[in-house]
mmCIF file as Biopython writes it, N, C-alpha, C and O atoms, coordinates in Angstrom:
data_model
#
loop_
_atom_site.group_PDB
_atom_site.id
_atom_site.type_symbol
_atom_site.label_atom_id
_atom_site.label_alt_id
_atom_site.label_comp_id
_atom_site.label_asym_id
_atom_site.label_entity_id
_atom_site.label_seq_id
_atom_site.pdbx_PDB_ins_code
_atom_site.Cartn_x
_atom_site.Cartn_y
_atom_site.Cartn_z
_atom_site.occupancy
_atom_site.B_iso_or_equiv
_atom_site.auth_seq_id
_atom_site.auth_asym_id
_atom_site.pdbx_PDB_model_num
ATOM 1   N N  . MET A ? 1  ? -25.942 -2.345 -13.656 1.0 0.0 1  A 1 
ATOM 2   C CA . MET A ? 1  ? -24.971 -1.297 -12.959 1.0 0.0 1  A 1 
ATOM 3   C C  . MET A ? 1  ? -23.765 -2.292 -13.101 1.0 0.0 1  A 1 
ATOM 4   O O  . MET A ? 1  ? -23.589 -3.508 -13.033 1.0 0.0 1  A 1 
ATOM 5   N N  . ASP A ? 2  ? -22.856 -0.901 -13.384 1.0 0.0 2  A 1 
ATOM 6   C CA . ASP A ? 2  ? -21.459 -1.375 -14.337 1.0 0.0 2  A 1 
ATOM 7   C C  . ASP A ? 2  ? -20.475 -1.370 -12.766 1.0 0.0 2  A 1 
ATOM 8   O O  . ASP A ? 2  ? -20.253 -0.290 -12.218 1.0 0.0 2  A 1 
ATOM 9   N N  . THR A ? 3  ? -20.031 -2.483 -12.256 1.0 0.0 3  A 1 
ATOM 10  C CA . THR A ? 3  ? -19.205 -2.404 -11.158 1.0 0.0 3  A 1 
ATOM 11  C C  . THR A ? 3  ? -17.592 -2.637 -11.563 1.0 0.0 3  A 1 
ATOM 12  O O  . THR A ? 3  ? -16.772 -3.099 -10.768 1.0 0.0 3  A 1 
ATOM 13  N N  . SER A ? 4  ? -17.346 -2.320 -12.651 1.0 0.0 4  A 1 
ATOM 14  C CA . SER A ? 4  ? -15.952 -2.715 -13.118 1.0 0.0 4  A 1 
ATOM 15  C C  . SER A ? 4  ? -14.982 -1.825 -11.957 1.0 0.0 4  A 1 
ATOM 16  O O  . SER A ? 4  ? -15.311 -0.906 -11.207 1.0 0.0 4  A 1 
ATOM 17  N N  . LEU A ? 5  ? -13.974 -2.351 -12.109 1.0 0.0 5  A 1 
ATOM 18  C CA . LEU A ? 5  ? -12.740 -1.829 -11.257 1.0 0.0 5  A 1 
ATOM 19  C C  . LEU A ? 5  ? -12.324 -0.366 -12.160 1.0 0.0 5  A 1 
ATOM 20  O O  . LEU A ? 5  ? -11.956 0.634  -11.545 1.0 0.0 5  A 1 
ATOM 21  N N  . ALA A ? 6  ? -12.411 -0.375 -13.387 1.0 0.0 6  A 1 
ATOM 22  C CA . ALA A ? 6  ? -12.128 0.876  -14.404 1.0 0.0 6  A 1 
ATOM 23  C C  . ALA A ? 6  ? -12.990 2.173  -14.113 1.0 0.0 6  A 1 
ATOM 24  O O  . ALA A ? 6  ? -12.738 3.336  -14.425 1.0 0.0 6  A 1 
ATOM 25  N N  . ASP A ? 7  ? -14.279 1.555  -13.301 1.0 0.0 7  A 1 
ATOM 26  C CA . ASP A ? 7  ? -15.480 3.017  -13.250 1.0 0.0 7  A 1 
ATOM 27  C C  . ASP A ? 7  ? -14.692 3.981  -12.379 1.0 0.0 7  A 1 
ATOM 28  O O  . ASP A ? 7  ? -14.287 3.545  -11.302 1.0 0.0 7  A 1 
ATOM 29  N N  . PRO A ? 8  ? -14.394 5.383  -12.752 1.0 0.0 8  A 1 
ATOM 30  C CA . PRO A ? 8  ? -14.293 6.352  -12.140 1.0 0.0 8  A 1 
ATOM 31  C C  . PRO A ? 8  ? -15.141 6.401  -10.580 1.0 0.0 8  A 1 
ATOM 32  O O  . PRO A ? 8  ? -14.516 6.448  -9.520  1.0 0.0 8  A 1 
ATOM 33  N N  . GLY A ? 9  ? -16.532 6.383  -10.647 1.0 0.0 9  A 1 
ATOM 34  C CA . GLY A ? 9  ? -17.063 6.545  -9.488  1.0 0.0 9  A 1 
ATOM 35  C C  . GLY A ? 9  ? -17.030 5.537  -8.759  1.0 0.0 9  A 1 
ATOM 36  O O  . GLY A ? 9  ? -17.892 5.515  -7.880  1.0 0.0 9  A 1 
ATOM 37  N N  . LEU A ? 10 ? -16.086 4.376  -8.825  1.0 0.0 10 A 1 
ATOM 38  C CA . LEU A ? 10 ? -16.060 3.134  -7.549  1.0 0.0 10 A 1 
ATOM 39  C C  . LEU A ? 10 ? -14.883 3.925  -6.947  1.0 0.0 10 A 1 
ATOM 40  O O  . LEU A ? 10 ? -14.746 3.755  -5.735  1.0 0.0 10 A 1 
ATOM 41  N N  . TRP A ? 11 ? -13.993 4.767  -7.550  1.0 0.0 11 A 1 
ATOM 42  C CA . TRP A ? 11 ? -12.851 5.206  -6.782  1.0 0.0 11 A 1 
ATOM 43  C C  . TRP A ? 11 ? -12.537 6.460  -6.090  1.0 0.0 11 A 1 
ATOM 44  O O  . TRP A ? 11 ? -11.568 6.698  -5.369  1.0 0.0 11 A 1 
ATOM 45  N N  . ARG A ? 12 ? -13.668 7.348  -6.477  1.0 0.0 12 A 1 
ATOM 46  C CA . ARG A ? 12 ? -13.782 8.584  -5.817  1.0 0.0 12 A 1 
ATOM 47  C C  . ARG A ? 12 ? -13.925 8.456  -4.665  1.0 0.0 12 A 1 
ATOM 48  O O  . ARG A ? 12 ? -13.114 9.036  -3.943  1.0 0.0 12 A 1 
ATOM 49  N N  . PRO A ? 13 ? -15.009 7.650  -4.042  1.0 0.0 13 A 1 
ATOM 50  C CA . PRO A ? 13 ? -15.242 7.588  -2.407  1.0 0.0 13 A 1 
ATOM 51  C C  . PRO A ? 13 ? -14.235 7.042  -1.704  1.0 0.0 13 A 1 
ATOM 52  O O  . PRO A ? 13 ? -13.829 7.576  -0.671  1.0 0.0 13 A 1 
ATOM 53  N N  . LEU A ? 14 ? -13.694 5.860  -2.211  1.0 0.0 14 A 1 
ATOM 54  C CA . LEU A ? 14 ? -12.309 5.440  -1.665  1.0 0.0 14 A 1 
ATOM 55  C C  . LEU A ? 14 ? -10.988 6.478  -1.640  1.0 0.0 14 A 1 
ATOM 56  O O  . LEU A ? 14 ? -10.156 6.235  -0.766  1.0 0.0 14 A 1 
ATOM 57  N N  . ALA A ? 15 ? -10.767 7.456  -2.405  1.0 0.0 15 A 1 
ATOM 58  C CA . ALA A ? 15 ? -9.760  8.194  -2.755  1.0 0.0 15 A 1 
ATOM 59  C C  . ALA A ? 15 ? -10.278 9.136  -1.256  1.0 0.0 15 A 1 
ATOM 60  O O  . ALA A ? 15 ? -9.634  9.118  -0.207  1.0 0.0 15 A 1 
ATOM 61  N N  . ALA A ? 16 ? -11.400 9.817  -1.441  1.0 0.0 16 A 1 
ATOM 62  C CA . ALA A ? 16 ? -11.899 10.815 -0.500  1.0 0.0 16 A 1 
ATOM 63  C C  . ALA A ? 16 ? -11.701 10.225 1.438   1.0 0.0 16 A 1 
ATOM 64  O O  . ALA A ? 16 ? -11.386 10.887 2.427   1.0 0.0 16 A 1 
ATOM 65  N N  . LEU A ? 17 ? -11.983 9.051  1.322   1.0 0.0 17 A 1 
ATOM 66  C CA . LEU A ? 17 ? -11.841 8.182  2.263   1.0 0.0 17 A 1 
ATOM 67  C C  . LEU A ? 17 ? -10.399 8.207  2.947   1.0 0.0 17 A 1 
ATOM 68  O O  . LEU A ? 17 ? -10.164 8.675  4.061   1.0 0.0 17 A 1 
ATOM 69  N N  . LEU A ? 18 ? -9.601  7.698  2.197   1.0 0.0 18 A 1 
ATOM 70  C CA . LEU A ? 18 ? -8.094  7.484  2.219   1.0 0.0 18 A 1 
ATOM 71  C C  . LEU A ? 18 ? -7.391  9.321  2.307   1.0 0.0 18 A 1 
ATOM 72  O O  . LEU A ? 18 ? -6.401  9.546  3.002   1.0 0.0 18 A 1 
ATOM 73  N N  . LEU A ? 19 ? -7.891  10.131 1.732   1.0 0.0 19 A 1 
ATOM 74  C CA . LEU A ? 19 ? -7.461  11.467 2.034   1.0 0.0 19 A 1 
ATOM 75  C C  . LEU A ? 19 ? -7.710  11.874 3.671   1.0 0.0 19 A 1 
ATOM 76  O O  . LEU A ? 19 ? -6.834  12.211 4.468   1.0 0.0 19 A 1 
ATOM 77  N N  . ALA A ? 20 ? -9.225  11.736 3.939   1.0 0.0 20 A 1 
ATOM 78  C CA . ALA A ? 20 ? -9.615  12.159 5.321   1.0 0.0 20 A 1 
ATOM 79  C C  . ALA A ? 20 ? -8.589  11.074 6.344   1.0 0.0 20 A 1 
ATOM 80  O O  . ALA A ? 20 ? -8.003  11.556 7.314   1.0 0.0 20 A 1 
ATOM 81  N N  . SER A ? 21 ? -8.498  10.019 6.099   1.0 0.0 21 A 1 
ATOM 82  C CA . SER A ? 21 ? -7.776  9.367  6.942   1.0 0.0 21 A 1 
ATOM 83  C C  . SER A ? 21 ? -6.167  9.578  7.190   1.0 0.0 21 A 1 
ATOM 84  O O  . SER A ? 21 ? -5.423  9.396  8.154   1.0 0.0 21 A 1 
ATOM 85  N N  . ALA A ? 22 ? -6.041  9.925  6.206   1.0 0.0 22 A 1 
ATOM 86  C CA . ALA A ? 22 ? -4.298  10.342 6.170   1.0 0.0 22 A 1 
ATOM 87  C C  . ALA A ? 22 ? -4.185  11.737 6.648   1.0 0.0 22 A 1 
ATOM 88  O O  . ALA A ? 22 ? -3.061  12.023 7.063   1.0 0.0 22 A 1 
ATOM 89  N N  . VAL A ? 23 ? -5.328  12.943 6.704   1.0 0.0 23 A 1 
ATOM 90  C CA . VAL A ? 23 ? -5.215  14.150 7.375   1.0 0.0 23 A 1 
ATOM 91  C C  . VAL A ? 23 ? -5.569  13.630 8.743   1.0 0.0 23 A 1 
ATOM 92  O O  . VAL A ? 23 ? -4.972  14.326 9.564   1.0 0.0 23 A 1 
ATOM 93  N N  . VAL A ? 24 ? -6.260  12.738 9.312   1.0 0.0 24 A 1 
ATOM 94  C CA . VAL A ? 24 ? -6.605  12.395 10.582  1.0 0.0 24 A 1 
ATOM 95  C C  . VAL A ? 24 ? -5.815  11.999 11.443  1.0 0.0 24 A 1 
ATOM 96  O O  . VAL A ? 24 ? -5.635  12.359 12.606  1.0 0.0 24 A 1 
ATOM 97  N N  . MET A ? 25 ? -5.210  11.019 10.647  1.0 0.0 25 A 1 
ATOM 98  C CA . MET A ? 25 ? -4.039  10.298 11.452  1.0 0.0 25 A 1 
ATOM 99  C C  . MET A ? 25 ? -2.566  11.165 11.135  1.0 0.0 25 A 1 
ATOM 100 O O  . MET A ? 25 ? -1.494  10.680 11.497  1.0 0.0 25 A 1 
ATOM 101 N N  . GLY A ? 26 ? -2.617  12.155 10.603  1.0 0.0 26 A 1 
ATOM 102 C CA . GLY A ? 26 ? -1.448  13.091 10.425  1.0 0.0 26 A 1 
ATOM 103 C C  . GLY A ? 26 ? -1.465  14.135 11.522  1.0 0.0 26 A 1 
ATOM 104 O O  . GLY A ? 26 ? -0.420  14.596 11.983  1.0 0.0 26 A 1 
ATOM 105 N N  . SER A ? 27 ? -2.446  14.432 11.856  1.0 0.0 27 A 1 
ATOM 106 C CA . SER A ? 27 ? -2.755  15.457 13.085  1.0 0.0 27 A 1 
ATOM 107 C C  . SER A ? 27 ? -2.341  14.787 14.270  1.0 0.0 27 A 1 
ATOM 108 O O  . SER A ? 27 ? -2.387  13.590 14.553  1.0 0.0 27 A 1 
ATOM 109 N N  . PRO A ? 28 ? -1.763  16.160 15.168  1.0 0.0 28 A 1 
ATOM 110 C CA . PRO A ? 28 ? -1.180  15.627 16.403  1.0 0.0 28 A 1 
ATOM 111 C C  . PRO A ? 28 ? -2.438  15.501 17.336  1.0 0.0 28 A 1 
ATOM 112 O O  . PRO A ? 28 ? -3.308  16.368 17.248  1.0 0.0 28 A 1 
ATOM 113 N N  . GLY A ? 29 ? -2.576  14.477 18.215  1.0 0.0 29 A 1 
ATOM 114 C CA . GLY A ? 29 ? -3.752  14.031 18.847  1.0 0.0 29 A 1 
ATOM 115 C C  . GLY A ? 29 ? -3.106  13.327 20.274  1.0 0.0 29 A 1 
ATOM 116 O O  . GLY A ? 29 ? -1.928  13.263 20.626  1.0 0.0 29 A 1 
ATOM 117 N N  . PRO A ? 30 ? -4.231  12.871 20.894  1.0 0.0 30 A 1 
ATOM 118 C CA . PRO A ? 30 ? -3.860  12.047 21.902  1.0 0.0 30 A 1 
ATOM 119 C C  . PRO A ? 30 ? -3.142  11.004 21.707  1.0 0.0 30 A 1 
ATOM 120 O O  . PRO A ? 30 ? -2.171  10.860 22.450  1.0 0.0 30 A 1 
ATOM 121 N N  . SER A ? 31 ? -3.366  10.160 20.839  1.0 0.0 31 A 1 
ATOM 122 C CA . SER A ? 31 ? -2.047  8.862  20.507  1.0 0.0 31 A 1 
ATOM 123 C C  . SER A ? 31 ? -0.975  9.736  20.422  1.0 0.0 31 A 1 
ATOM 124 O O  . SER A ? 31 ? -0.385  9.879  21.493  1.0 0.0 31 A 1 
ATOM 125 N N  . THR A ? 32 ? -0.532  10.375 19.468  1.0 0.0 32 A 1 
ATOM 126 C CA . THR A ? 32 ? 0.518   11.183 19.137  1.0 0.0 32 A 1 
ATOM 127 C C  . THR A ? 32 ? 1.378   11.584 20.401  1.0 0.0 32 A 1 
ATOM 128 O O  . THR A ? 32 ? 2.515   11.140 20.555  1.0 0.0 32 A 1 
ATOM 129 N N  . ILE A ? 33 ? 0.844   12.352 21.200  1.0 0.0 33 A 1 
ATOM 130 C CA . ILE A ? 33 ? 1.335   13.076 22.253  1.0 0.0 33 A 1 
ATOM 131 C C  . ILE A ? 33 ? 1.253   11.781 23.405  1.0 0.0 33 A 1 
ATOM 132 O O  . ILE A ? 33 ? 2.008   11.960 24.360  1.0 0.0 33 A 1 
ATOM 133 N N  . SER A ? 34 ? 0.791   11.055 23.429  1.0 0.0 34 A 1 
ATOM 134 C CA . SER A ? 34 ? 0.704   9.784  24.585  1.0 0.0 34 A 1 
ATOM 135 C C  . SER A ? 34 ? 1.982   8.780  24.220  1.0 0.0 34 A 1 
ATOM 136 O O  . SER A ? 34 ? 2.509   8.073  25.079  1.0 0.0 34 A 1 
ATOM 137 N N  . LEU A ? 35 ? 2.477   8.819  22.608  1.0 0.0 35 A 1 
ATOM 138 C CA . LEU A ? 35 ? 3.291   7.777  22.423  1.0 0.0 35 A 1 
ATOM 139 C C  . LEU A ? 35 ? 4.842   8.542  22.530  1.0 0.0 35 A 1 
ATOM 140 O O  . LEU A ? 35 ? 5.925   7.995  22.737  1.0 0.0 35 A 1 
ATOM 141 N N  . THR A ? 36 ? 4.600   9.738  22.352  1.0 0.0 36 A 1 
ATOM 142 C CA . THR A ? 36 ? 5.876   10.713 22.613  1.0 0.0 36 A 1 
ATOM 143 C C  . THR A ? 36 ? 6.252   10.600 23.939  1.0 0.0 36 A 1 
ATOM 144 O O  . THR A ? 36 ? 7.355   10.153 24.252  1.0 0.0 36 A 1 
ATOM 145 N N  . ALA A ? 37 ? 5.460   10.954 24.713  1.0 0.0 37 A 1 
ATOM 146 C CA . ALA A ? 37 ? 5.558   10.719 26.373  1.0 0.0 37 A 1 
ATOM 147 C C  . ALA A ? 37 ? 5.912   9.314  26.722  1.0 0.0 37 A 1 
ATOM 148 O O  . ALA A ? 37 ? 6.817   9.105  27.529  1.0 0.0 37 A 1 
ATOM 149 N N  . VAL A ? 38 ? 5.168   8.211  26.090  1.0 0.0 38 A 1 
ATOM 150 C CA . VAL A ? 38 ? 5.835   6.962  26.463  1.0 0.0 38 A 1 
ATOM 151 C C  . VAL A ? 38 ? 7.195   6.725  25.900  1.0 0.0 38 A 1 
ATOM 152 O O  . VAL A ? 38 ? 7.939   5.975  26.531  1.0 0.0 38 A 1 
ATOM 153 N N  . GLY A ? 39 ? 7.648   7.314  24.701  1.0 0.0 39 A 1 
ATOM 154 C CA . GLY A ? 39 ? 8.925   7.001  24.185  1.0 0.0 39 A 1 
ATOM 155 C C  . GLY A ? 39 ? 9.979   7.984  25.348  1.0 0.0 39 A 1 
ATOM 156 O O  . GLY A ? 39 ? 11.093  7.658  25.758  1.0 0.0 39 A 1 
ATOM 157 N N  . ALA A ? 40 ? 9.330   9.031  25.625  1.0 0.0 40 A 1 
ATOM 158 C CA . ALA A ? 40 ? 10.531  9.953  26.483  1.0 0.0 40 A 1 
ATOM 159 C C  . ALA A ? 40 ? 10.736  8.955  27.534  1.0 0.0 40 A 1 
ATOM 160 O O  . ALA A ? 40 ? 11.863  8.470  27.429  1.0 0.0 40 A 1 
ATOM 161 N N  . SER A ? 41 ? 9.988   8.412  28.619  1.0 0.0 41 A 1 
ATOM 162 C CA . SER A ? 41 ? 9.595   7.945  29.800  1.0 0.0 41 A 1 
ATOM 163 C C  . SER A ? 41 ? 10.300  6.455  29.842  1.0 0.0 41 A 1 
ATOM 164 O O  . SER A ? 41 ? 10.746  5.879  30.834  1.0 0.0 41 A 1 
ATOM 165 N N  . PHE A ? 42 ? 10.268  5.939  28.289  1.0 0.0 42 A 1 
ATOM 166 C CA . PHE A ? 42 ? 10.927  4.156  28.654  1.0 0.0 42 A 1 
ATOM 167 C C  . PHE A ? 42 ? 11.639  3.964  27.666  1.0 0.0 42 A 1 
ATOM 168 O O  . PHE A ? 42 ? 12.226  2.888  27.550  1.0 0.0 42 A 1 
ATOM 169 N N  . GLY A ? 43 ? 11.763  5.004  26.676  1.0 0.0 43 A 1 
ATOM 170 C CA . GLY A ? 43 ? 12.761  4.425  25.518  1.0 0.0 43 A 1 
ATOM 171 C C  . GLY A ? 43 ? 11.911  3.942  24.361  1.0 0.0 43 A 1 
ATOM 172 O O  . GLY A ? 43 ? 10.776  3.483  24.487  1.0 0.0 43 A 1 
ATOM 173 N N  . ILE A ? 44 ? 12.592  4.095  23.183  1.0 0.0 44 A 1 
ATOM 174 C CA . ILE A ? 44 ? 12.089  3.718  21.899  1.0 0.0 44 A 1 
ATOM 175 C C  . ILE A ? 44 ? 11.930  2.225  22.028  1.0 0.0 44 A 1 
ATOM 176 O O  . ILE A ? 44 ? 11.025  1.745  21.345  1.0 0.0 44 A 1 
ATOM 177 N N  . ARG A ? 45 ? 12.550  1.500  22.681  1.0 0.0 45 A 1 
ATOM 178 C CA . ARG A ? 45 ? 12.596  0.109  22.349  1.0 0.0 45 A 1 
ATOM 179 C C  . ARG A ? 45 ? 11.368  -0.426 23.116  1.0 0.0 45 A 1 
ATOM 180 O O  . ARG A ? 45 ? 10.497  -1.119 22.591  1.0 0.0 45 A 1 
ATOM 181 N N  . ARG A ? 46 ? 11.382  -0.058 24.350  1.0 0.0 46 A 1 
ATOM 182 C CA . ARG A ? 46 ? 10.498  -0.348 25.253  1.0 0.0 46 A 1 
ATOM 183 C C  . ARG A ? 46 ? 8.871   0.285  24.590  1.0 0.0 46 A 1 
ATOM 184 O O  . ARG A ? 46 ? 7.842   -0.370 24.761  1.0 0.0 46 A 1 
ATOM 185 N N  . SER A ? 47 ? 8.875   1.329  24.007  1.0 0.0 47 A 1 
ATOM 186 C CA . SER A ? 47 ? 7.596   1.823  23.581  1.0 0.0 47 A 1 
ATOM 187 C C  . SER A ? 47 ? 6.830   1.071  21.932  1.0 0.0 47 A 1 
ATOM 188 O O  . SER A ? 47 ? 5.727   1.176  21.395  1.0 0.0 47 A 1 
ATOM 189 N N  . LEU A ? 48 ? 7.889   0.455  21.654  1.0 0.0 48 A 1 
ATOM 190 C CA . LEU A ? 48 ? 7.615   -0.237 20.088  1.0 0.0 48 A 1 
ATOM 191 C C  . LEU A ? 48 ? 6.179   -1.076 20.138  1.0 0.0 48 A 1 
ATOM 192 O O  . LEU A ? 48 ? 5.419   -1.047 19.171  1.0 0.0 48 A 1 
ATOM 193 N N  . PRO A ? 49 ? 5.826   -1.935 21.523  1.0 0.0 49 A 1 
ATOM 194 C CA . PRO A ? 49 ? 4.588   -2.377 21.237  1.0 0.0 49 A 1 
ATOM 195 C C  . PRO A ? 49 ? 3.326   -1.727 21.701  1.0 0.0 49 A 1 
ATOM 196 O O  . PRO A ? 49 ? 2.196   -2.150 21.459  1.0 0.0 49 A 1 
ATOM 197 N N  . TYR A ? 50 ? 3.677   -0.469 22.513  1.0 0.0 50 A 1 
ATOM 198 C CA . TYR A ? 50 ? 2.591   0.649  22.436  1.0 0.0 50 A 1 
ATOM 199 C C  . TYR A ? 50 ? 2.159   1.442  21.361  1.0 0.0 50 A 1 
ATOM 200 O O  . TYR A ? 50 ? 1.038   1.896  21.135  1.0 0.0 50 A 1 
ATOM 201 N N  . ALA A ? 51 ? 3.451   1.567  20.584  1.0 0.0 51 A 1 
ATOM 202 C CA . ALA A ? 51 ? 3.143   2.200  19.212  1.0 0.0 51 A 1 
ATOM 203 C C  . ALA A ? 51 ? 2.254   1.215  18.217  1.0 0.0 51 A 1 
ATOM 204 O O  . ALA A ? 51 ? 1.265   1.517  17.549  1.0 0.0 51 A 1 
ATOM 205 N N  . ALA A ? 52 ? 3.019   -0.233 18.351  1.0 0.0 52 A 1 
ATOM 206 C CA . ALA A ? 52 ? 2.135   -1.254 17.522  1.0 0.0 52 A 1 
ATOM 207 C C  . ALA A ? 52 ? 0.634   -1.121 18.052  1.0 0.0 52 A 1 
ATOM 208 O O  . ALA A ? 52 ? -0.168  -0.808 17.172  1.0 0.0 52 A 1 
ATOM 209 N N  . GLY A ? 53 ? 0.195   -1.274 19.135  1.0 0.0 53 A 1 
ATOM 210 C CA . GLY A ? 53 ? -1.321  -1.068 19.495  1.0 0.0 53 A 1 
ATOM 211 C C  . GLY A ? 53 ? -1.874  -0.141 19.182  1.0 0.0 53 A 1 
ATOM 212 O O  . GLY A ? 53 ? -3.022  -0.222 18.744  1.0 0.0 53 A 1 
ATOM 213 N N  . LEU A ? 54 ? -1.195  1.091  19.314  1.0 0.0 54 A 1 
ATOM 214 C CA . LEU A ? 54 ? -1.844  2.315  18.551  1.0 0.0 54 A 1 
ATOM 215 C C  . LEU A ? 54 ? -2.231  2.130  17.136  1.0 0.0 54 A 1 
ATOM 216 O O  . LEU A ? 54 ? -3.384  2.183  16.707  1.0 0.0 54 A 1 
ATOM 217 N N  . ILE A ? 55 ? -1.246  1.926  16.509  1.0 0.0 55 A 1 
ATOM 218 C CA . ILE A ? 55 ? -1.483  1.533  14.769  1.0 0.0 55 A 1 
ATOM 219 C C  . ILE A ? 55 ? -2.827  0.437  14.891  1.0 0.0 55 A 1 
ATOM 220 O O  . ILE A ? 55 ? -3.906  0.776  14.404  1.0 0.0 55 A 1 
ATOM 221 N N  . ALA A ? 56 ? -2.720  -0.468 15.358  1.0 0.0 56 A 1 
ATOM 222 C CA . ALA A ? 56 ? -3.425  -1.610 14.975  1.0 0.0 56 A 1 
ATOM 223 C C  . ALA A ? 56 ? -4.789  -0.951 15.537  1.0 0.0 56 A 1 
ATOM 224 O O  . ALA A ? 56 ? -5.747  -1.308 14.850  1.0 0.0 56 A 1 
ATOM 225 N N  . GLY A ? 57 ? -5.069  -0.263 16.383  1.0 0.0 57 A 1 
ATOM 226 C CA . GLY A ? 57 ? -6.243  0.308  17.108  1.0 0.0 57 A 1 
ATOM 227 C C  . GLY A ? 57 ? -6.760  1.254  16.219  1.0 0.0 57 A 1 
ATOM 228 O O  . GLY A ? 57 ? -7.973  1.447  16.135  1.0 0.0 57 A 1 
ATOM 229 N N  . THR A ? 58 ? -5.789  1.968  15.427  1.0 0.0 58 A 1 
ATOM 230 C CA . THR A ? 58 ? -6.158  2.889  14.328  1.0 0.0 58 A 1 
ATOM 231 C C  . THR A ? 58 ? -7.017  2.283  13.283  1.0 0.0 58 A 1 
ATOM 232 O O  . THR A ? 58 ? -8.205  2.554  13.104  1.0 0.0 58 A 1 
ATOM 233 N N  . ILE A ? 59 ? -6.221  1.341  12.533  1.0 0.0 59 A 1 
ATOM 234 C CA . ILE A ? 59 ? -6.302  0.339  11.549  1.0 0.0 59 A 1 
ATOM 235 C C  . ILE A ? 59 ? -8.005  -0.029 11.731  1.0 0.0 59 A 1 
ATOM 236 O O  . ILE A ? 59 ? -8.977  0.257  11.032  1.0 0.0 59 A 1 
ATOM 237 N N  . ALA A ? 60 ? -7.862  -0.787 12.991  1.0 0.0 60 A 1 
ATOM 238 C CA . ALA A ? 60 ? -9.332  -1.079 13.608  1.0 0.0 60 A 1 
ATOM 239 C C  . ALA A ? 60 ? -10.604 -0.393 13.072  1.0 0.0 60 A 1 
ATOM 240 O O  . ALA A ? 60 ? -11.494 -0.765 12.307  1.0 0.0 60 A 1 
ATOM 241 N N  . VAL A ? 61 ? -10.354 0.780  13.774  1.0 0.0 61 A 1 
ATOM 242 C CA . VAL A ? 61 ? -11.192 1.662  13.991  1.0 0.0 61 A 1 
ATOM 243 C C  . VAL A ? 61 ? -11.711 2.233  12.293  1.0 0.0 61 A 1 
ATOM 244 O O  . VAL A ? 61 ? -12.821 2.395  11.785  1.0 0.0 61 A 1 
ATOM 245 N N  . LEU A ? 62 ? -10.313 2.415  11.791  1.0 0.0 62 A 1 
ATOM 246 C CA . LEU A ? 62 ? -10.760 2.986  10.270  1.0 0.0 62 A 1 
ATOM 247 C C  . LEU A ? 62 ? -11.771 2.127  9.537   1.0 0.0 62 A 1 
ATOM 248 O O  . LEU A ? 62 ? -12.741 2.516  8.886   1.0 0.0 62 A 1 
ATOM 249 N N  . LEU A ? 63 ? -11.310 0.722  9.791   1.0 0.0 63 A 1 
ATOM 250 C CA . LEU A ? 63 ? -12.136 -0.326 8.801   1.0 0.0 63 A 1 
ATOM 251 C C  . LEU A ? 63 ? -13.230 -0.620 9.467   1.0 0.0 63 A 1 
ATOM 252 O O  . LEU A ? 63 ? -14.124 -1.256 8.908   1.0 0.0 63 A 1 
ATOM 253 N N  . ALA A ? 64 ? -13.345 -0.196 10.811  1.0 0.0 64 A 1 
ATOM 254 C CA . ALA A ? 64 ? -15.240 -0.415 11.097  1.0 0.0 64 A 1 
ATOM 255 C C  . ALA A ? 64 ? -16.041 0.995  10.737  1.0 0.0 64 A 1 
ATOM 256 O O  . ALA A ? 64 ? -17.271 0.991  10.700  1.0 0.0 64 A 1 
ATOM 257 N N  . VAL A ? 65 ? -15.279 2.201  10.475  1.0 0.0 65 A 1 
ATOM 258 C CA . VAL A ? 65 ? -16.099 3.034  10.120  1.0 0.0 65 A 1 
ATOM 259 C C  . VAL A ? 65 ? -16.084 3.035  8.520   1.0 0.0 65 A 1 
ATOM 260 O O  . VAL A ? 65 ? -17.079 3.464  7.937   1.0 0.0 65 A 1 
ATOM 261 N N  . ALA A ? 66 ? -14.984 2.568  7.793   1.0 0.0 66 A 1 
ATOM 262 C CA . ALA A ? 66 ? -15.416 2.308  6.238   1.0 0.0 66 A 1 
ATOM 263 C C  . ALA A ? 66 ? -16.522 1.088  5.954   1.0 0.0 66 A 1 
ATOM 264 O O  . ALA A ? 66 ? -17.160 1.019  4.904   1.0 0.0 66 A 1 
ATOM 265 N N  . ALA A ? 67 ? -16.662 0.045  7.164   1.0 0.0 67 A 1 
ATOM 266 C CA . ALA A ? 67 ? -17.471 -0.794 6.963   1.0 0.0 67 A 1 
ATOM 267 C C  . ALA A ? 67 ? -18.888 -0.065 7.148   1.0 0.0 67 A 1 
ATOM 268 O O  . ALA A ? 67 ? -19.797 -0.167 6.324   1.0 0.0 67 A 1 
ATOM 269 N N  . GLY A ? 68 ? -18.951 0.552  8.124   1.0 0.0 68 A 1 
ATOM 270 C CA . GLY A ? 68 ? -20.315 1.178  8.046   1.0 0.0 68 A 1 
ATOM 271 C C  . GLY A ? 68 ? -20.519 2.147  7.132   1.0 0.0 68 A 1 
ATOM 272 O O  . GLY A ? 68 ? -21.709 2.172  6.818   1.0 0.0 68 A 1 
ATOM 273 N N  . LEU A ? 69 ? -19.867 2.964  6.564   1.0 0.0 69 A 1 
ATOM 274 C CA . LEU A ? 69 ? -20.235 4.139  5.731   1.0 0.0 69 A 1 
ATOM 275 C C  . LEU A ? 69 ? -20.568 3.027  4.562   1.0 0.0 69 A 1 
ATOM 276 O O  . LEU A ? 69 ? -21.636 3.242  3.989   1.0 0.0 69 A 1 
ATOM 277 N N  . VAL A ? 70 ? -19.764 1.766  4.072   1.0 0.0 70 A 1 
ATOM 278 C CA . VAL A ? 70 ? -20.236 1.077  2.587   1.0 0.0 70 A 1 
ATOM 279 C C  . VAL A ? 70 ? -21.652 0.461  3.560   1.0 0.0 70 A 1 
ATOM 280 O O  . VAL A ? 70 ? -22.641 0.901  2.973   1.0 0.0 70 A 1 
ATOM 281 N N  . ALA A ? 71 ? -21.913 -0.008 4.256   1.0 0.0 71 A 1 
ATOM 282 C CA . ALA A ? 71 ? -23.224 -0.773 4.803   1.0 0.0 71 A 1 
ATOM 283 C C  . ALA A ? 71 ? -24.140 0.512  4.389   1.0 0.0 71 A 1 
ATOM 284 O O  . ALA A ? 71 ? -25.013 0.419  3.526   1.0 0.0 71 A 1 
ATOM 285 N N  . LEU A ? 72 ? -23.890 1.576  5.007   1.0 0.0 72 A 1 
ATOM 286 C CA . LEU A ? 72 ? -24.900 2.844  4.787   1.0 0.0 72 A 1 
ATOM 287 C C  . LEU A ? 72 ? -25.219 3.241  3.503   1.0 0.0 72 A 1 
ATOM 288 O O  . LEU A ? 72 ? -26.373 3.548  3.206   1.0 0.0 72 A 1 
ATOM 289 N N  . VAL A ? 73 ? -24.062 3.268  2.505   1.0 0.0 73 A 1 
ATOM 290 C CA . VAL A ? 73 ? -24.261 3.526  1.358   1.0 0.0 73 A 1 
ATOM 291 C C  . VAL A ? 73 ? -25.074 2.212  0.431   1.0 0.0 73 A 1 
ATOM 292 O O  . VAL A ? 73 ? -25.330 2.366  -0.763  1.0 0.0 73 A 1 
#
């Protein structure tokens, strides 16, 4: 089995995952709405830790899903 990095079969599933992730993260949802509410209530500076937590949590979930898909395949 050829596992070179130049193999297009290796990059197609990764590109699909990145595209789906970008669509899901770009769509309005509870995180986006709650961040808007926190920013409006407490100001931009005080809402930055909340935004960082949302981003870190989203990254953790995406990595867990990607690891689960890789383990499944």
